[in-house]
C-alpha positions in Angstrom: -0.1 0.1 0.0 3.0 2.3 1.2 4.8 1.6 -2.1 1.6 2.5 -4.2 1.4 5.8 -2.6 5.2 6.6 -3.0 4.7 5.8 -7.0 1.4 7.7 -7.2 3.0 10.9 -5.6 6.4 10.8 -7.8 5.3 13.1 -10.2 3.8 15.4 -7.6 7.2 15.5 -5.4 9.9 15.0 -7.3 13.0 14.5 -5.7 15.3 16.9 -7.6 14.3 20.2 -8.5 14.5 21.1 -12.2 17.3 23.4 -12.8 14.8 26.1 -14.6 13.0 26.5 -10.8 16.2 27.8 -9.0 17.2 31.4 -8.3 15.1 34.4 -8.3 12.0 35.2 -10.3 11.7 38.3 -12.6 8.9 39.6 -9.6 11.7 39.1 -7.2 14.5 40.8 -9.0 12.4 43.8 -9.3 11.9 43.9 -5.8 15.4 44.6 -4.8 16.8 48.1 -4.5 18.0 49.9 -7.6 21.6 51.2 -7.5 20.8 55.2 -7.3 22.9 57.3 -10.0 25.0 59.8 -7.7 27.2 62.8 -9.5 30.4 62.9 -8.4 31.5 65.1 -5.3 32.7 68.8 -6.5 36.7 69.3 -6.0 36.1 72.5 -4.3 34.3 70.8 -1.5 37.4 68.9 -0.5 39.3 72.5 -0.7 36.8 74.1 1.7 37.3 71.1 4.2 41.0 71.7 4.1 40.8 75.2 4.2 38.3 75.0 7.2 40.9 72.3 9.1 43.8 74.6 8.1 42.0 77.6 9.6 41.3 75.6 13.0 44.6 74.4 13.2 46.3 77.9 12.6 44.0 79.3 15.2 44.5 76.9 17.9 48.1 77.2 17.4 47.8 81.5 17.5 45.6 80.7 20.7 47.8 78.5 22.3 50.9 80.8 21.5 49.2 83.8 22.7 47.5 82.1 26.1 50.6 80.0 26.9 53.9 80.3 25.0 53.9 84.2 24.9 52.9 84.8 28.3 55.8 82.3 29.6 58.3 84.1 27.5 57.1 87.6 29.1 57.6 86.0 32.5 61.0 84.7 32.2 61.8 88.3 30.8 60.0 90.0 33.5 61.8 87.5 36.2 65.3 88.2 34.7 64.5 91.8 34.9 63.3 91.3 38.5 66.4 89.7 39.5 68.5 92.8 38.1 66.3 94.9 40.1 64.9 96.6 36.9 61.7 96.8 38.7 60.0 99.4 36.1 60.6 97.0 33.3 59.9 93.9 35.3 56.4 95.4 36.3 55.7 96.2 32.7 56.3 92.3 31.4 54.2 91.2 34.5 51.5 93.1 33.3 51.8 91.9 29.9 51.4 88.3 31.6 48.6 89.2 33.7 46.7 90.5 30.6 47.5 87.5 28.3 46.8 85.2 30.9 44.5 86.6 33.7 44.3 83.6 35.7 48.0 83.5 36.3 47.6 85.6 39.8 50.2 84.3 41.2 52.7 87.3 39.9 50.6 89.6 42.0 53.3 89.6 44.8 56.2 90.3 42.3 54.2 93.0 40.6 53.4 94.5 44.1 57.3 94.6 45.0 58.1 96.1 42.0 55.5 99.2 42.4 56.9 99.2 46.1 60.5 99.9 44.9 59.3 102.2 42.3 57.7 104.3 45.2 54.3 103.7 44.2 52.9 102.8 47.7 49.6 102.7 47.4 49.5 100.7 44.0 51.9 98.2 45.9 49.5 97.8 48.8 46.6 97.0 46.6 48.5 94.3 45.0 49.7 93.1 47.8 46.1 92.9 49.1 44.9 91.2 46.1 47.6 88.8 46.4 46.7 87.9 50.2 43.0 87.1 49.2 44.4 84.5 47.1 47.0 83.2 49.7 45.9 84.7 53.2 48.9 82.9 55.1 51.4 84.3 52.7 53.8 85.7 55.8 56.2 87.8 53.1 53.2 89.6 51.8 51.9 90.6 55.3 54.9 91.9 56.1 55.5 93.9 53.1 51.9 95.3 53.2 52.3 95.9 57.0 55.4 98.0 56.4 54.0 100.2 53.9 51.1 100.8 56.0 53.3 101.9 58.9 55.3 103.7 56.4 52.1 105.9 56.1 51.6 105.9 60.0 48.4 103.8 59.4 49.5 101.4 62.2 45.8 100.2 62.8 46.2 98.3 59.7 50.1 97.9 59.6 50.8 96.6 62.9 48.3 93.8 63.1 49.5 92.5 59.3 53.5 93.1 60.5 52.7 90.8 63.8 50.5 88.0 61.8 53.3 88.0 59.0 56.2 87.7 61.6 54.4 84.8 63.4 54.3 83.1 60.3 57.6 83.4 59.3 59.3 82.9 62.6 62.0 85.3 61.5 63.9 87.7 64.1 64.1 90.3 61.3 60.3 90.5 60.5 60.1 90.8 64.3 62.3 93.7 64.4 60.0 95.3 62.0 57.2 94.5 64.3 59.2 96.2 67.3 60.1 99.2 65.4 56.7 99.8 64.2 55.3 99.2 67.8 57.8 101.4 69.7 56.9 104.1 67.1 53.1 104.0 67.6 53.8 103.7 71.5 52.3 100.1 71.6 54.4 99.1 74.4 52.6 95.6 74.8 53.5 94.3 71.1 57.0 96.1 71.3 57.9 93.8 74.5 56.4 90.7 72.7 58.3 91.4 69.5 61.5 91.8 71.3 61.1 88.8 73.3 60.6 86.8 69.9 63.8 88.3 68.9 65.9 87.3 72.0 64.5 83.8 71.5 65.3 83.6 67.6 68.3 85.5 67.0 71.5 83.6 67.1 74.2 86.2 67.6 74.9 87.5 71.0 75.1 91.0 70.3 71.8 91.0 68.7 70.2 89.6 71.4 72.1 91.9 74.2 70.5 95.0 72.0 67.0 93.5 72.4 67.6 92.8 76.0 68.6 96.5 76.5 65.7 97.8 74.5 63.5 95.7 76.9 65.3 97.6 80.1 64.2 100.6 78.5 60.7 99.8 78.0 60.3 98.6 81.7 60.1 95.0 80.9 62.5 93.7 83.3 61.4 90.1 83.4 61.7 89.9 80.0 64.9 91.6 79.7 66.3 89.5 82.5 65.3 86.4 80.3 67.0 88.2 77.7 70.4 88.6 79.6 70.3 84.8 80.6 70.2 83.9 76.8 72.8 86.4 76.1 75.0 84.6 78.7 73.9 81.0 77.3 75.2 82.2 73.9 78.4 84.0 75.4 79.3 82.6 78.7 82.6 84.5 78.8 80.8 87.7 78.4 79.9 89.5 81.8 77.6 91.9 80.1 74.9 89.2 80.6 75.7 89.0 84.3 75.7 92.6 84.6 72.5 93.2 82.7 70.7 90.3 84.7 71.5 92.0 88.1 70.0 95.2 86.8 67.0 93.7 85.7 66.8 91.9 89.1 67.5 95.1 91.0 64.7 96.6 89.3 62.5 94.2 90.2 63.5 93.6 93.5 65.0 90.3 93.2 68.1 89.1 94.9 71.6 89.6 92.9 73.6 88.0 95.3 73.7 84.2 95.1 74.3 84.1 98.9 71.1 85.8 99.5 69.0 83.3 97.3 66.2 81.0 98.6 65.2 78.0 96.4 62.2 76.6 98.4 62.6 72.7 99.1 66.3 73.2 98.3 68.5 75.4 99.6 69.1 79.1 101.1 72.0 80.8 100.4 75.0 78.5 100.3 73.3 75.9 102.6 71.5 73.0 100.9 68.9 71.1 102.5 70.9 67.4 102.7 74.5 69.0 103.4 76.6 67.2 106.3 77.9 69.2 109.2 81.5 69.1 107.7 80.0 70.6 104.4 78.1 73.6 106.4 81.5 74.0 108.4 83.3 74.6 105.0 80.7 77.0 103.8 80.1 79.1 106.8 82.7 77.9 109.6 81.9 76.9 112.9 78.8 77.8 114.5 78.5 80.4 117.3 76.4 78.4 119.3 74.8 74.8 119.2 71.3 73.6 120.4 69.9 70.2 121.2 66.3 69.7 121.0 63.4 67.5 120.5 61.0 67.8 117.5 57.6 69.3 118.7 54.2 69.2 117.7 52.3 66.5 115.5 55.0 66.1 113.3 55.8 62.2 112.2 59.5 63.2 113.8 58.1 64.3 116.9 60.6 63.5 119.8 63.5 62.9 117.5 66.3 64.7 118.6 67.5 67.5 116.5 70.7 69.5 116.5 70.7 73.6 115.5 73.6 75.4 114.7 73.2 79.2 114.7 75.3 81.8 112.9 74.6 85.4 113.9 77.3 87.7 114.7 79.5 86.1 112.1 76.9 87.1 109.6 75.4 90.2 110.4 71.9 91.0 109.1 71.9 87.7 107.4 71.9 85.3 110.1 70.8 81.7 109.9 69.7 78.4 112.4 70.6 75.3 110.6 68.7 72.4 111.8 70.3 69.0 111.5 68.5 65.4 111.8 70.8 62.3 112.0 73.8 64.6 111.2 72.1 66.4 107.8 70.7 69.5 107.2 66.8 69.0 107.4 65.7 72.7 107.5 67.0 76.3 108.0 65.7 79.3 109.2 66.3 83.0 108.6 65.1 86.2 110.2 66.8 88.6 107.3 64.5 90.4 104.7 67.9 90.1 102.3 66.8 86.4 101.6 64.4 86.3 98.8 63.2 83.9 96.2 64.5 84.3 92.8 61.5 85.8 92.0 61.5 88.5 94.7 59.5 86.9 97.5 60.9 87.5 101.2 60.1 88.8 104.6 59.8 92.3 103.7 56.9 91.6 101.2 55.3 88.0 101.8 52.2 89.8 103.8 51.3 92.5 101.1 47.9 92.1 99.6 49.8 91.9 96.0 51.5 88.6 96.9 48.7 86.9 98.1 48.5 84.6 94.9 52.2 83.6 95.4 51.0 82.1 98.7 49.5 78.4 98.7 47.7 79.4 102.2 47.9 81.8 104.9 46.4 80.5 108.5 45.8 83.0 111.5 47.0 82.0 114.8 46.5 83.4 118.4 48.2 86.9 119.4 47.9 88.2 115.8 50.4 85.6 114.5 50.4 84.2 110.8 51.9 81.5 109.4 52.1 81.1 105.2 53.4 78.7 102.8 54.7 79.8 99.4 53.0 78.5 96.6 54.6 75.2 95.4 55.8 74.4 99.1 59.1 74.3 100.7 59.2 77.5 102.1 57.2 78.7 105.3 56.7 82.5 106.3 55.9 83.1 110.1 54.9 86.6 111.7 53.8 87.6 114.9 52.5 91.0 116.3 50.7 92.0 112.9 49.6 95.8 112.6 46.0 96.6 112.0 46.2 96.0 108.0 48.0 92.6 108.4 50.3 94.0 105.9 53.7 94.1 108.3 54.7 92.5 111.5 56.9 93.1 114.6 58.5 89.5 114.5 59.2 87.7 110.9 61.2 84.5 110.2 61.0 81.9 107.3 62.0 78.5 107.0 63.1 76.4 104.2 62.2 72.6 104.3 61.1 69.9 102.3 57.3 69.4 101.0 54.6 71.5 102.4 55.2 71.8 106.3 58.1 72.1 108.4 59.0 69.8 111.3 57.6 72.0 113.9 54.0 72.4 115.2 52.2 75.0 112.9 49.2 75.1 115.4 51.3 75.6 118.6 53.6 78.2 116.9 56.5 76.7 118.6 58.5 78.4 116.2 57.4 81.9 117.3 59.1 81.2 120.7 62.5 81.7 118.9 61.6 85.1 118.4 62.3 86.2 122.2 
């Protein structure tokens, strides 16, 4: 049955397609796109394109030359003239640079300097200020503009600019300009500050000495003292530093003789806490008198035996009582007003109201007596028989010791018995 069907359909479904039935029909060929006929491009079009490209290239090259190459050439020429100090020529060239390339603001400082050197102060200040808008922390520009303001006696603007510039540069010569302007404008506080900076920054002894003398003239004795001490560090063999320091100490009311200096908790004059008896003898000689007592009061050393050496006649107006425990100096007493700390605190002034902040505490006792501990400890003042204002006393003495209290009883004022 199957074979019969294939046989019957062989004519309808031939295994081989006749050759005339392959390819595209005429209708299909007509459906395809026909190639359009285009006229040739005129040659002048290519010429125009080439001309445009050439113009763009030449224009770009010219623009680059004017905005980059030419300004740089002017800048190089201006820099050369600047180094030669031909400031007028340099300014004109810098001006051309800025005209061709306005964004190049980094030359405003050089332009301002040129104007300054050619005497055009107002224009120079204006350029410095424009420069400072871009670089507000430029110390050199602050110094230059500040100095120009002071030359016009405008210290209100000039002095702050000078001070700010000097602080940024950390240059002693910049601070010298500050002190000069401050003295001229009678601004003593700023002048002192500037001179102190110079004593700290200058490396040559003579410069430090000059500034120290100027500080003395301004009445800044503490600052002058530091200046003289720095001079002595730079020139240890030069006695001018010591003489200047002593002059400053004298004005401050501070001791100038090392034998009269109190170092709280450490020493009084030549006697140091911890010295042995032999060391004390080598410094002061044999004592005029010796006492043997027990430590009193609530001290942890109560009932310990103490040996007390007295120096009075051999040291008129500078007498000392030296207290030994276990063969070493434990504390030392003095009644003389000549003994003072390095900063001038002593028996003559510890009761004054102006020195109240230099005391750790002040305690009142019976019989108009008072005891005061110096700030930082190591030095106690005793007084009895105070006047009505409490600023002076009939009896006074001091004791150098370790820590915040002496070995005697504070509450009982046993030390005051020694006044009699």
